Backbone as CSV, one residue per row, in Angstrom:
resi,resn,N_x,N_y,N_z,CA_x,CA_y,CA_z,C_x,C_y,C_z
1,MET,44.858,-4.220,56.782,43.622,-3.493,56.522,43.798,-2.506,55.375
2,ALA,44.946,-1.769,55.431,45.182,-0.779,54.394,45.312,-1.441,53.035
3,ARG,45.978,-2.616,53.016,46.163,-3.306,51.743,44.810,-3.733,51.163
4,ALA,43.933,-4.231,52.030,42.611,-4.645,51.566,41.841,-3.471,51.013
5,SER,41.983,-2.311,51.655,41.277,-1.121,51.199,41.774,-0.697,49.821
6,VAL,43.114,-0.714,49.648,43.687,-0.348,48.356,43.216,-1.323,47.285
7,GLY,43.192,-2.628,47.626,42.733,-3.631,46.678,41.299,-3.395,46.262
8,ALA,40.470,-3.034,47.223,39.063,-2.772,46.925,38.925,-1.575,46.011
9,GLU,39.764,-0.558,46.264,39.710,0.632,45.415,40.134,0.300,43.987
10,VAL,41.163,-0.536,43.852,41.621,-0.934,42.537,40.529,-1.720,41.825
11,ASP,39.885,-2.668,42.540,38.804,-3.456,41.943,37.669,-2.552,41.490
12,ASP,37.322,-1.568,42.325,36.261,-0.632,41.955,36.640,0.156,40.709
13,ALA,37.907,0.580,40.642,38.362,1.347,39.479,38.291,0.496,38.217
14,HIS,38.697,-0.778,38.329,38.620,-1.676,37.165,37.172,-1.875,36.732
15,ALA,36.280,-2.050,37.708,34.872,-2.267,37.390,34.276,-1.042,36.707
16,GLU,34.634,0.142,37.199,34.123,1.375,36.587,34.665,1.537,35.173
17,ALA,35.947,1.224,34.978,36.546,1.336,33.642,35.887,0.347,32.683
18,ALA,35.654,-0.871,33.170,35.013,-1.874,32.317,33.608,-1.431,31.934
19,ALA,32.894,-0.845,32.877,31.536,-0.377,32.597,31.548,0.746,31.567
20,ARG,32.560,1.629,31.655,32.656,2.719,30.689,32.976,2.192,29.289
21,ASP,33.848,1.167,29.233,34.293,0.644,27.950,33.258,-0.284,27.303
22,ARG,32.349,-0.830,28.095,31.375,-1.772,27.565,30.380,-1.035,26.672
23,PRO,30.179,-1.510,25.450,29.227,-0.845,24.555,27.823,-0.861,25.150
24,ARG,27.111,0.239,25.011,25.740,0.313,25.504,24.820,-0.341,24.492
25,MET,24.062,-1.304,24.958,23.160,-2.021,24.065,21.784,-1.375,24.121
26,ARG,21.290,-0.979,22.955,19.960,-0.395,22.873,19.064,-1.164,21.912
27,ARG,19.671,-1.698,20.868,18.944,-2.509,19.895,19.756,-3.771,19.626
28,VAL,19.216,-4.878,20.086,19.964,-6.140,20.134,19.250,-7.203,19.309
29,VAL,20.025,-7.980,18.566,19.502,-9.150,17.856,20.123,-10.386,18.486
30,VAL,19.285,-11.350,18.867,19.764,-12.615,19.428,19.522,-13.706,18.395
31,ILE,20.607,-14.339,17.964,20.511,-15.401,16.963,21.095,-16.680,17.535
32,GLY,20.801,-17.775,16.869,21.315,-19.073,17.289,20.441,-20.164,16.706
33,THR,20.971,-21.356,16.670,20.231,-22.455,16.103,19.020,-22.801,16.964
34,THR,18.080,-23.545,16.405,16.881,-23.956,17.123,17.245,-24.631,18.436
35,GLY,16.621,-24.187,19.527,16.836,-24.800,20.824,18.050,-24.312,21.581
36,SER,18.726,-23.292,21.078,19.943,-22.819,21.745,19.665,-21.945,22.961
37,GLY,18.418,-21.512,23.133,18.090,-20.706,24.310,17.949,-19.227,24.031
38,LYS,17.623,-18.881,22.793,17.518,-17.475,22.400,16.467,-16.723,23.227
39,SER,15.287,-17.300,23.327,14.191,-16.619,24.034,14.498,-16.469,25.517
40,THR,15.094,-17.495,26.105,15.453,-17.426,27.526,16.474,-16.334,27.779
41,LEU,17.513,-16.301,26.946,18.540,-15.266,27.087,17.928,-13.884,26.882
42,ALA,17.109,-13.736,25.857,16.513,-12.430,25.576,15.620,-11.982,26.724
43,GLY,14.871,-12.902,27.305,14.016,-12.556,28.435,14.811,-12.078,29.630
44,ARG,15.892,-12.765,29.931,16.737,-12.354,31.063,17.422,-11.019,30.786
45,LEU,17.903,-10.853,29.549,18.561,-9.601,29.181,17.559,-8.446,29.208
46,GLY,16.344,-8.710,28.733,15.311,-7.687,28.769,14.961,-7.278,30.185
47,ALA,14.902,-8.235,31.095,14.602,-7.931,32.495,15.698,-7.076,33.121
48,GLN,16.940,-7.305,32.709,18.063,-6.553,33.266,18.164,-5.147,32.685
49,THR,17.865,-5.015,31.402,18.102,-3.737,30.720,16.842,-2.892,30.554
50,GLY,15.679,-3.523,30.714,14.430,-2.807,30.477,14.063,-2.719,29.008
51,LEU,14.828,-3.391,28.153,14.531,-3.372,26.726,13.367,-4.319,26.418
52,ARG,12.551,-3.933,25.471,11.396,-4.733,25.051,11.861,-5.909,24.193
53,VAL,11.316,-7.097,24.458,11.668,-8.296,23.707,10.655,-8.511,22.582
54,VAL,11.162,-8.682,21.370,10.324,-8.916,20.191,10.627,-10.312,19.669
55,GLU,9.658,-11.220,19.800,9.812,-12.599,19.325,9.351,-12.688,17.867
56,LEU,10.276,-12.958,16.970,9.896,-13.062,15.563,8.941,-14.230,15.327
57,ASP,9.090,-15.308,16.087,8.151,-16.424,15.958,6.710,-15.968,16.193
58,ALA,6.526,-15.094,17.181,5.180,-14.615,17.507,4.589,-13.768,16.386
59,LEU,5.467,-13.122,15.619,5.004,-12.275,14.519,4.807,-13.073,13.228
60,TYR,5.458,-14.214,13.133,5.405,-14.998,11.896,4.319,-16.075,11.898
61,TRP,4.168,-16.789,13.001,3.284,-17.947,12.990,1.831,-17.569,13.229
62,GLY,0.951,-18.148,12.383,-0.483,-18.049,12.583,-1.000,-19.373,13.113
63,ARG,-2.298,-19.519,13.128,-2.892,-20.756,13.645,-2.526,-21.953,12.758
64,ASP,-2.521,-23.123,13.390,-2.210,-24.381,12.699,-0.832,-24.366,12.058
65,TRP,0.093,-23.621,12.673,1.476,-23.560,12.213,1.590,-23.068,10.776
66,GLN,0.707,-22.170,10.402,0.783,-21.558,9.079,1.491,-20.208,9.198
67,GLY,2.564,-20.041,8.440,3.254,-18.763,8.443,2.447,-17.701,7.728
68,VAL,2.514,-16.470,8.222,1.770,-15.386,7.584,2.481,-14.989,6.289
69,PRO,1.782,-14.337,5.377,2.442,-13.858,4.153,3.632,-12.953,4.480
70,VAL,4.629,-12.994,3.622,5.868,-12.242,3.878,5.596,-10.752,4.051
71,ASP,4.718,-10.180,3.242,4.429,-8.745,3.348,3.871,-8.392,4.726
72,LEU,2.980,-9.229,5.235,2.408,-8.985,6.562,3.465,-9.163,7.642
73,PHE,4.280,-10.178,7.494,5.362,-10.421,8.447,6.303,-9.222,8.506
74,ARG,6.704,-8.728,7.372,7.609,-7.579,7.322,6.950,-6.339,7.928
75,HIS,5.667,-6.161,7.648,4.946,-5.019,8.227,4.947,-5.102,9.754
76,ARG,4.695,-6.288,10.277,4.672,-6.459,11.732,6.036,-6.173,12.350
77,VAL,7.079,-6.689,11.716,8.429,-6.487,12.238,8.819,-5.016,12.167
78,GLU,8.513,-4.373,11.067,8.832,-2.948,10.915,8.122,-2.115,11.979
79,ARG,6.878,-2.453,12.240,6.106,-1.745,13.261,6.721,-1.927,14.654
80,GLU,7.159,-3.150,14.950,7.689,-3.452,16.284,9.089,-2.886,16.518
81,THR,9.827,-2.639,15.440,11.220,-2.206,15.604,11.443,-0.755,15.183
82,ARG,10.379,-0.055,14.850,10.518,1.308,14.331,11.085,2.274,15.380
83,ASP,10.579,2.169,16.609,10.941,3.143,17.643,11.520,2.465,18.877
84,GLY,12.317,3.233,19.619,12.806,2.796,20.921,13.825,1.678,20.848
85,GLY,14.163,1.167,22.031,15.108,0.063,22.126,14.374,-1.263,22.136
86,TRP,15.084,-2.322,21.759,14.453,-3.637,21.698,15.503,-4.739,21.668
87,ILE,15.006,-5.948,21.915,15.787,-7.168,21.721,14.974,-8.054,20.795
88,VAL,15.460,-8.259,19.584,14.753,-9.087,18.607,15.318,-10.501,18.672
89,VAL,14.420,-11.471,18.756,14.808,-12.871,18.890,14.430,-13.635,17.627
90,GLY,15.420,-14.198,16.939,15.083,-15.042,15.799,16.025,-14.894,14.625
91,ASN,15.866,-15.832,13.673,16.800,-15.962,12.561,16.148,-15.800,11.194
92,TYR,15.047,-15.100,11.106,14.287,-15.051,9.858,14.975,-14.173,8.804
93,GLY,15.372,-14.811,7.709,16.030,-14.079,6.638,15.118,-13.081,5.942
94,GLN,13.787,-13.319,5.996,12.839,-12.438,5.302,12.828,-11.019,5.867
95,VAL,13.313,-10.846,7.109,13.252,-9.514,7.726,14.616,-9.032,8.212
96,ARG,15.635,-9.754,7.830,16.970,-9.375,8.296,17.343,-7.964,7.841
97,ASP,16.948,-7.588,6.643,17.298,-6.254,6.139,16.587,-5.153,6.912
98,LEU,15.525,-5.487,7.632,14.828,-4.506,8.466,15.450,-4.403,9.854
99,VAL,15.913,-5.539,10.375,16.336,-5.606,11.777,17.829,-5.357,11.955
100,TRP,18.652,-6.069,11.204,20.081,-6.013,11.473,20.705,-4.636,11.249
101,PRO,20.382,-3.919,10.191,20.990,-2.587,10.034,20.624,-1.612,11.153
102,ALA,19.491,-1.839,11.801,19.063,-0.950,12.882,19.648,-1.337,14.230
103,ALA,20.269,-2.521,14.315,20.795,-3.023,15.582,22.179,-2.451,15.871
104,ASP,22.517,-2.389,17.157,23.880,-2.016,17.542,24.664,-3.214,18.078
105,THR,23.936,-4.308,18.380,24.568,-5.489,18.973,23.928,-6.763,18.425
106,VAL,24.760,-7.740,18.107,24.281,-9.082,17.766,24.854,-10.049,18.793
107,VAL,23.971,-10.819,19.419,24.398,-11.856,20.354,24.143,-13.208,19.692
108,TRP,25.207,-13.963,19.488,25.115,-15.264,18.833,25.292,-16.354,19.880
109,LEU,24.236,-17.134,20.103,24.304,-18.295,20.983,24.817,-19.478,20.174
110,ASP,26.065,-19.827,20.378,26.727,-20.882,19.606,27.075,-22.039,20.538
111,LEU,26.052,-22.717,21.036,26.256,-23.784,22.012,26.461,-25.128,21.311
112,PRO,27.119,-26.081,21.999,27.370,-27.398,21.397,26.069,-28.131,21.069
113,LEU,26.109,-28.951,20.017,24.917,-29.677,19.588,24.353,-30.553,20.702
114,SER,25.213,-31.216,21.451,24.734,-32.108,22.517,23.911,-31.340,23.545
115,LEU,24.357,-30.163,23.916,23.617,-29.350,24.881,22.321,-28.834,24.283
116,VAL,22.385,-28.390,23.036,21.184,-27.897,22.356,20.125,-28.983,22.291
117,MET,20.517,-30.188,21.903,19.554,-31.273,21.768,18.973,-31.669,23.124
118,TRP,19.791,-31.709,24.141,19.293,-32.049,25.482,18.246,-31.034,25.932
119,ARG,18.551,-29.769,25.760,17.610,-28.728,26.157,16.345,-28.755,25.303
120,LEU,16.527,-29.005,24.007,15.382,-29.000,23.103,14.442,-30.169,23.397
121,VAL,14.994,-31.336,23.675,14.161,-32.487,24.025,13.384,-32.201,25.302
122,ARG,14.045,-31.666,26.312,13.353,-31.333,27.571,12.244,-30.318,27.337
123,ARG,12.559,-29.273,26.570,11.560,-28.233,26.301,10.368,-28.801,25.536
124,THR,10.648,-29.627,24.543,9.581,-30.190,23.723,8.675,-31.092,24.551
125,ILE,9.260,-31.926,25.382,8.463,-32.802,26.247,7.604,-31.974,27.198
126,ARG,8.185,-30.942,27.790,7.415,-30.091,28.707,6.263,-29.413,27.988
127,ARG,6.538,-28.841,26.832,5.479,-28.153,26.087,4.376,-29.109,25.656
128,ALA,4.762,-30.287,25.193,3.760,-31.257,24.747,2.944,-31.774,25.924
129,ALA,3.595,-32.024,27.041,2.900,-32.567,28.212,1.938,-31.556,28.826
130,THR,2.322,-30.291,28.837,1.479,-29.265,29.463,0.515,-28.616,28.484
131,ARG,0.642,-28.957,27.192,-0.189,-28.366,26.141,-0.053,-26.842,26.140
132,GLU,1.164,-26.369,26.349,1.436,-24.928,26.403,1.131,-24.270,25.055
133,GLU,0.354,-23.201,25.105,0.072,-22.446,23.886,1.249,-21.530,23.583
134,LEU,1.640,-21.488,22.310,2.829,-20.726,21.923,2.453,-19.419,21.245
135,TRP,2.935,-18.320,21.783,2.838,-16.980,21.195,1.404,-16.505,20.969
136,GLY,0.469,-17.043,21.722,-0.914,-16.603,21.584,-1.553,-16.979,20.260
137,THR,-1.005,-17.994,19.604,-1.490,-18.376,18.273,-2.430,-19.573,18.305
138,GLY,-2.529,-20.215,19.448,-3.279,-21.452,19.523,-2.437,-22.664,19.165
139,ASN,-1.212,-22.453,18.720,-0.328,-23.558,18.353,0.263,-24.222,19.592
140,ARG,0.381,-25.538,19.517,0.969,-26.315,20.598,1.858,-27.405,20.006
141,GLU,2.900,-27.740,20.738,3.732,-28.854,20.307,3.084,-30.154,20.766
142,SER,3.322,-31.221,19.999,2.764,-32.527,20.350,3.857,-33.576,20.283
143,PHE,3.663,-34.665,21.019,4.644,-35.755,20.990,4.742,-36.357,19.590
144,VAL,3.617,-36.533,18.943,3.612,-37.131,17.612,4.389,-36.265,16.629
145,HIS,4.103,-34.974,16.639,4.774,-34.068,15.696,6.262,-33.960,16.003
146,ALA,6.605,-33.959,17.289,8.004,-33.757,17.678,8.867,-34.993,17.439
147,PHE,8.300,-36.177,17.647,9.117,-37.382,17.620,8.843,-38.308,16.425
148,PHE,7.715,-38.125,15.737,7.365,-39.062,14.678,6.967,-38.367,13.377
149,SER,7.473,-37.184,13.161,7.109,-36.419,11.971,8.359,-35.979,11.223
150,ARG,8.236,-35.855,9.923,9.353,-35.326,9.125,9.575,-33.848,9.399
151,GLN,8.560,-33.180,9.944,8.676,-31.761,10.303,9.098,-31.572,11.767
152,SER,9.615,-32.614,12.368,10.024,-32.575,13.773,11.038,-31.468,14.023
153,ILE,10.809,-30.711,15.085,11.753,-29.654,15.457,13.082,-30.252,15.890
154,LEU,13.052,-31.487,16.407,14.282,-32.157,16.818,15.132,-32.520,15.599
155,LEU,14.487,-33.045,14.563,15.206,-33.335,13.318,15.752,-32.052,12.689
156,TRP,14.955,-31.008,12.739,15.383,-29.723,12.182,16.657,-29.231,12.873
157,ALA,16.688,-29.346,14.193,17.868,-28.912,14.943,19.092,-29.741,14.582
158,LEU,18.897,-31.050,14.461,20.014,-31.923,14.089,20.561,-31.582,12.702
159,ARG,19.657,-31.307,11.778,20.065,-31.066,10.397,20.716,-29.701,10.189
160,THR,20.330,-28.737,10.985,20.756,-27.357,10.713,21.848,-26.827,11.637
161,HIS,22.184,-27.541,12.687,23.130,-27.001,13.668,24.476,-26.660,13.036
162,ARG,25.071,-27.604,12.335,26.388,-27.359,11.733,26.312,-26.282,10.655
163,ARG,25.287,-26.363,9.819,25.117,-25.368,8.756,24.958,-23.968,9.328
164,ASN,24.148,-23.848,10.379,23.949,-22.542,11.008,25.228,-22.018,11.635
165,ARG,25.993,-22.915,12.255,27.251,-22.474,12.876,28.182,-21.867,11.827
166,GLU,28.297,-22.519,10.699,29.161,-22.001,9.633,28.624,-20.670,9.098
167,LYS,27.319,-20.622,8.867,26.714,-19.409,8.308,26.839,-18.235,9.278
168,TYR,26.474,-18.451,10.537,26.531,-17.361,11.509,27.959,-16.925,11.773
169,GLY,28.892,-17.880,11.702,30.296,-17.509,11.892,30.766,-16.511,10.846
170,LYS,30.422,-16.781,9.585,30.809,-15.869,8.503,30.091,-14.524,8.642
171,GLU,28.804,-14.578,8.926,28.023,-13.341,9.028,28.491,-12.473,10.196
172,CYS,28.770,-13.108,11.325,29.196,-12.333,12.486,30.589,-11.739,12.292
173,ALA,31.439,-12.443,11.579,32.769,-11.900,11.289,32.650,-10.622,10.469
174,ALA,31.730,-10.617,9.519,31.524,-9.414,8.709,30.857,-8.306,9.520
175,LEU,29.898,-8.681,10.356,29.176,-7.674,11.151,30.066,-7.002,12.185
176,ALA,31.080,-7.721,12.647,31.942,-7.186,13.705,32.662,-5.910,13.287
177,GLU,32.701,-5.649,11.992,33.347,-4.430,11.516,32.480,-3.193,11.741
178,THR,31.179,-3.390,11.915,30.276,-2.239,12.020,29.442,-2.210,13.299
179,MET,29.425,-3.321,14.056,28.632,-3.338,15.291,29.260,-4.282,16.308
180,HIS,28.739,-4.241,17.505,29.236,-5.092,18.582,28.665,-6.503,18.398
181,VAL,29.541,-7.503,18.320,29.123,-8.892,18.160,29.607,-9.690,19.364
182,VAL,28.678,-10.431,19.973,29.005,-11.258,21.132,28.708,-12.708,20.780
183,ARG,29.729,-13.552,20.857,29.548,-14.989,20.603,29.648,-15.728,21.937
184,LEU,28.592,-16.454,22.282,28.536,-17.175,23.553,28.520,-18.666,23.254
185,SER,29.568,-19.375,23.688,29.752,-20.771,23.297,29.554,-21.771,24.430
186,SER,29.150,-21.305,25.611,28.923,-22.214,26.728,27.977,-21.548,27.721
187,PRO,27.318,-22.328,28.569,26.465,-21.729,29.609,27.240,-20.772,30.511
188,ARG,28.500,-21.091,30.786,29.313,-20.204,31.628,29.504,-18.848,30.958
189,GLU,29.756,-18.844,29.662,29.905,-17.573,28.949,28.600,-16.783,28.943
190,VAL,27.480,-17.485,28.839,26.183,-16.824,28.901,26.018,-16.127,30.251
191,GLU,26.337,-16.818,31.316,26.183,-16.240,32.663,27.125,-15.061,32.871
192,ARG,28.322,-15.169,32.350,29.277,-14.043,32.474,28.772,-12.835,31.699
193,PHE,28.235,-13.079,30.535,27.700,-11.994,29.719,26.566,-11.279,30.450
194,LEU,25.653,-12.041,31.021,24.530,-11.436,31.733,24.976,-10.738,33.007
195,ALA,25.963,-11.301,33.683,26.454,-10.689,34.919,27.142,-9.363,34.654
196,ALA,27.656,-9.190,33.452,28.381,-7.960,33.106,27.459,-6.833,32.676
197,ARG,26.175,-7.112,32.519,25.256,-6.066,32.044,24.974,-5.082,33.155
């Protein structure tokens, strides 16, 4: 009994030390290739931390999949990230200079292509079948656009996964000198990361 009690005390001490050493996240950027689960992770992290989630897709896309002018996009992002804590979701280079310098943490979802594609196909089929409206814009995914178009999100993911991995790897290596960078390479690592919050 005494040994178990001592063990529990040691475990508690380790947990408290880990909590003290863990960087406090107040302004977080979640990046990753298309279909990697950025929005899902950000939503779960936001629910745990109470931080507001800012979807860059929602600020960029207008009706009929038309992107808003860059000046308007930047204005929207600046307005959403000016005050308080937040979790920004997305990879838009047009606003990186507004978001990344203000962040204290970057979370990079670096999942294998096979997993990304499996999840993306499932998500696309669900969205197309249910006619889910995206970001309050009136935009919806369709089977024709997803599977039979040159602008297919599935083709985009296939074409950009390797390129994004190389790019984000270099960028995160540089960012690690000035902020907390978390690279998550498997669903298990994602769950461990969330469990540690």
